[in-house]
C-alpha positions in Angstrom: 8.2 -3.6 -13.5 6.3 -0.3 -14.2 8.3 2.2 -16.3 10.4 4.3 -14.0 11.5 7.9 -14.5 14.1 10.1 -12.8 13.4 12.5 -10.0 15.7 14.6 -7.9 15.8 14.6 -4.1 15.1 18.2 -3.2 15.2 17.6 0.6 15.9 14.9 3.2 14.5 15.5 6.6 14.1 13.5 9.8 10.4 12.7 10.5 9.6 11.3 14.0 11.6 8.3 15.3 13.5 6.2 12.7 11.9 7.8 9.7 13.0 10.3 7.0 10.9 12.4 4.8 11.9 12.9 1.1 10.8 15.7 -1.1 11.2 14.8 -4.8 11.1 17.1 -7.8 11.1 16.4 -11.5 14.5 15.9 -13.0 15.8 18.5 -15.5 14.2 18.0 -18.8 11.4 15.7 -17.5 8.6 18.2 -17.4 6.2 18.2 -14.5 5.4 15.3 -12.1 2.3 13.3 -12.9 -0.7 14.4 -10.8 -2.0 11.9 -8.2 -5.1 11.4 -6.0 -5.2 10.9 -2.3 -4.1 7.4 -1.3 -1.7 6.9 -4.3 1.7 5.3 -4.0 4.8 5.0 -6.2 7.4 2.4 -6.8 10.9 3.5 -5.8 14.1 1.9 -7.0 16.1 2.0 -3.8 19.9 2.4 -3.7 20.1 -1.3 -2.7 18.6 -2.2 -6.1 15.3 -3.4 -4.6 12.0 -1.8 -5.6 9.7 -0.8 -2.8 6.3 1.0 -2.6 5.7 4.2 -0.6 2.6 6.3 -0.3 2.6 9.9 -1.5 2.0 11.9 1.7 2.2 15.4 0.4 -0.6 17.7 -0.9 -2.2 16.4 -4.0 -3.0 20.0 -5.0 0.7 20.8 -5.1 2.0 18.6 -7.9 5.4 20.2 -8.1 6.8 18.0 -5.3 6.2 14.4 -4.2 6.7 13.7 -0.5 7.5 10.2 0.9 8.1 9.1 4.5 10.4 6.2 4.9 10.6 4.1 8.1 13.8 2.2 8.6 12.5 -1.3 9.3 14.5 -3.5 11.7 13.9 -6.5 9.5 14.6 -4.6 6.3 16.1 -6.6 3.4 17.9 -3.5 2.3 15.3 -1.3 0.7 14.1 1.1 3.4 17.5 0.9 5.1 19.4 2.0 2.0 17.0 4.9 1.5 17.5 6.0 5.1 21.3 5.6 5.0 22.3 6.6 1.5 19.9 9.1 0.0 21.2 12.7 0.1 19.9 16.0 -1.2 20.5 16.4 -4.9 20.7 12.6 -5.6 18.7 11.2 -8.5 16.2 8.4 -7.8 13.9 6.5 -10.2 10.3 6.1 -9.4 7.1 4.9 -11.2 4.1 7.0 -12.0 1.6 7.1 -9.1 -0.9 4.2 -8.8 -3.9 4.1 -6.4 -5.3 1.0 -4.8 -6.6 3.0 -1.8 -8.8 5.8 -3.3 -11.2 7.9 -1.3 -14.8 6.8 -2.0 -17.7 9.2 -2.1 -19.2 9.5 1.4 -20.8 12.0 3.8 -18.4 11.3 6.6 -14.9 9.8 6.9 -13.2 7.9 9.7 -9.4 7.8 9.1 -7.5 5.2 11.2 -3.7 4.8 11.1 -1.4 2.4 12.8 2.3 3.6 12.9 3.7 4.4 9.4 0.2 3.7 8.1 -0.4 7.4 8.6 1.3 8.2 5.3 -1.5 7.6 2.8 -4.0 9.2 5.1 -2.2 12.6 5.1 -3.1 13.4 1.5 -6.7 12.3 2.2 -6.8 14.6 5.3 -5.6 17.6 3.4 -8.1 17.1 0.5 -11.0 16.5 2.9 -10.2 19.6 4.9 -10.0 21.7 1.8 -13.4 20.4 0.7 -15.0 21.1 4.0 -15.8 17.4 4.5 -16.6 15.8 7.8 -13.6 13.7 8.9 -11.8 12.4 12.0 -8.3 10.9 12.3 -7.4 8.3 14.9 -3.6 7.8 14.9 -2.1 4.9 16.9 1.6 5.1 17.5 3.9 3.7 20.2 5.6 7.0 20.7 3.0 9.8 20.3 5.4 12.5 21.5 7.8 11.5 18.7 5.4 10.3 16.0 5.9 11.1 12.4 3.9 14.2 11.4 2.9 15.1 15.0 3.8 18.7 14.4 1.6 18.9 11.3 -1.4 17.1 13.0 -1.6 18.9 16.3 -1.9 22.4 15.0 -4.7 24.3 13.2 -6.6 23.4 11.1 -6.3 19.7 12.0 -5.8 19.6 15.8 -9.5 19.4 16.7 -10.1 16.4 14.4 -7.0 14.3 15.4 -6.9 11.7 18.2 -3.6 10.1 19.2 -3.1 6.9 21.3 -0.3 4.4 21.9 -2.2 1.3 21.1 -5.7 -0.2 20.8 -5.4 -1.2 24.5 -6.3 2.5 25.2 -9.5 2.0 23.3 -10.8 1.5 19.7 -11.8 4.7 17.8 -14.8 6.2 19.4 -16.4 6.8 16.0 -16.7 3.0 15.5 -19.2 2.6 18.3 -22.1 3.9 16.2 -22.3 2.6 12.6 -23.4 5.1 10.0 -24.4 4.1 6.5 -23.0 7.2 4.9 -19.5 6.9 6.4 -16.3 5.4 4.9 -13.6 4.0 7.1 -10.1 4.4 5.7 -7.7 2.1 7.5 -4.0 1.6 7.2 -1.2 0.0 9.3 0.3 -3.3 10.3 -1.7 -6.4 9.4 -2.6 -7.3 13.0 -3.7 -3.8 13.8 -6.0 -3.7 10.7 -7.4 -7.1 11.4 -8.3 -6.1 14.9 -9.9 -2.8 13.9 -11.8 -4.4 11.1 -13.1 -7.2 13.3 -14.1 -4.6 15.9 -16.0 -2.5 13.4 -17.8 -5.4 11.8 -18.8 -6.7 15.3 -20.2 -3.2 16.1 -22.4 -3.3 13.0 -20.4 -1.7 10.2 -20.6 -3.3 6.7 -17.4 -4.8 5.3 -17.8 -2.6 2.2 -17.4 0.5 4.3 -13.9 -0.5 5.5 -11.2 0.4 3.0 -7.7 -0.8 3.7 -4.1 -0.3 2.5 -1.6 -3.0 3.5 2.1 -2.2 3.9 3.3 -5.8 4.6 2.2 -8.9 2.6 0.4 -11.7 4.5 2.1 -15.0 5.1 1.1 -17.8 2.8 -0.4 -20.8 4.4 2.1 -23.7 4.5 -0.3 -26.2 2.9 -0.7 -23.8 -0.1 3.1 -23.5 -0.5 3.8 -27.3 -0.4 1.6 -28.3 -3.4 2.7 -28.3 -7.0 0.1 -27.3 -9.5 -0.3 -26.8 -13.3 -0.7 -23.5 -15.1 -2.5 -23.5 -18.5 -2.0 -20.6 -20.8 -5.3 -20.2 -22.6 -4.1 -18.2 -25.6 -1.4 -20.8 -26.6 -2.7 -23.9 -24.9 0.8 -24.3 -23.3 1.0 -25.7 -19.8 3.7 -25.7 -17.1 4.2 -27.0 -13.6 4.7 -24.6 -10.6 6.6 -26.5 -8.0 6.6 -25.9 -4.2 8.6 -22.8 -3.3 8.3 -21.1 -6.7 5.9 -18.4 -7.7 3.8 -18.5 -10.8 5.7 -15.5 -12.1 9.0 -17.2 -11.6 7.8 -20.4 -13.3 6.5 -18.3 -16.3 9.8 -16.4 -16.6 11.8 -19.6 -16.4 9.8 -20.8 -19.4 10.6 -17.6 -21.3 7.3 -15.9 -20.8 7.4 -12.2 -20.0 5.7 -11.1 -16.8 5.0 -7.6 -15.6 6.5 -7.3 -12.1 7.0 -4.5 -9.6 6.8 -5.1 -5.8 6.8 -9.0 -6.0 4.9 -9.0 -2.7 1.3 -8.7 -3.8 0.9 -5.1 -2.9 0.9 -3.2 -6.2 -1.2 -5.1 -8.7 1.3 -4.9 -11.5 1.3 -8.7 -12.2 -2.5 -9.3 -11.9 -3.9 -11.3 -14.8 -7.4 -12.7 -15.6 -8.0 -16.1 -14.1 -10.3 -18.2 -16.4 -10.6 -21.5 -14.5 -9.4 -23.0 -11.3 -9.4 -21.5 -7.7 -6.5 -19.3 -6.6 -4.9 -19.3 -3.2 -4.8 -15.5 -3.1 -2.1 -13.7 -1.2 -2.3 -10.2 -2.7 -3.3 -7.1 -0.9 -4.9 -5.1 -3.8 -7.9 -7.0 -5.0 -11.4 -7.4 -3.6 -12.9 -10.9 -3.1 -15.0 -10.3 -6.2 -11.9 -9.4 -8.3 -10.0 -12.4 -6.9 -12.7 -14.7 -8.2 -11.6 -13.8 -11.8 -8.0 -12.6 -11.4 -4.8 -13.6 -9.8 -1.5 -12.0 -8.8 1.3 -14.0 -10.3 4.0 -12.9 -7.9 2.6 -14.3 -4.7 -0.6 -16.4 -5.2 -0.8 -20.1 -5.8 -3.6 -22.6 -6.4 -6.2 -24.4 -4.4 -7.1 -26.6 -7.4 -4.8 -28.9 -9.4 -4.6 -26.3 -12.2 -5.2 -22.7 -13.1 -6.1 -21.4 -16.5 -4.8 -17.9 -17.2 -5.6 -15.5 -19.9 -2.0 -15.5 -21.2 
């Protein structure tokens, strides 16, 4: 797990339906909060003891406070639910320094597309782009537009003329996707199915895959045939090898053998456990690496093998 440091909950506020917004300040004696760039997230040690990742949705140019928006998930294993139920003003939490796997690229135009709670990383992007005088548009899909998180912030000046809200893709895909432009970046975040549908639509319309930048909030499901196969992991530095049985992650197998592994989210969404892959083909289940990066790296917490063995730079 990344090194955590204490912060103090300055405010807890309702935000839309089934969400709360937390404002976090540096704990006494901790100095200032680390600065962050639009799209960054932090690990949060929740009251349940689980570590979860949340996007920083506040203003990147106001580093005195971090803002997080937490949605109480119906299928929560305890992480988001414990934050929504148990966190109070004045409480101390522990978080990681910001990490960014969803950075704003350099472009002339930006199309921001959010599905539900996927709005959170786009908020800091929106504020930065507006301050820079950039050309941007936000499409925000949410089941309850009248009660959507951050509706009050989005539908007033200076944002209101750049924001389009809809209940679902059944009401139409973002109009900006109808005409591909080479100097435009698409920033896309939301549920897996939503992002897959939007990405497929954009590519079919003529956009290049490299123009579509995504942030996943839920890990994809591993294919059953990948999970059922045992495989060998070879540690290149020592020559040691071990078997990863069905139902066990590479990380768990390594730790059971007494080998230290850097873990954080354990769902393939943060990149903390990524290591170089020297030989073999991975069955990749992470949400942070590009296909090019997956060709020479693997996330130990979630990915498996498509070949009988993998050789790792460990």
